[in-house]
Steps between C-alpha positions, in 0.01 A plus 500: 500500500366499145571872474862448605587246230387492140539122490625204696767349273499133411772290336867578569434845655244344735744224597771759564270698731409180683870419541571849636210473744605154622867588548427827680230338714707203611804717576285740706349212695835326551681814615207600718482169684877487546513849648190444716660194659818696580349828624242591761477879462152634425606709199675201340197279566270756332733546205551130435132417552420751225768343281361149552143615429616682186686187390186289536292754308761513221510123465124474452482823299250684716490883505833505320538881456434560869714205603788621282480839669506331842812307394669825397412662833621200703828482308567875529425469873737204514775688313480799733490286814844355426446169326800268457449445127404829343511350150216258578285783637563703184426199278176410680389863503562522127307176437211636707495825303516316167214268596293794622544669162475194273223309674462137595452328165226259399586234760382689807199561715497861375451378143212276609332778697574805287609372158308544181209264465412326178133493414382239254178602330323194359381502137127482452 
């Protein structure tokens, strides 16, 4: 992950990335659960299970570039399978692509695992 992002932004940019991750994640989970309760087709179950898993990973900020790509794939799949609200599929797909390109920000598991480490060298 360190090679994908030059830094994990803090401050206002970091808060904005956290907000994007939270909104996209909760919408993916909410839509996924709603559709899973209404449908029982295998393809819909697979699609919405992927959406729910991607939403959870976005919320915690784990494997964000891969998760963003999964969100894009799920939303394109959803758009081509005849979703009721095409605008929400386009919006979530765009959020997934943006998060895949921008990264998770400093408040994420990715930042803890792959972020730059600060080494303090004691004076002698």
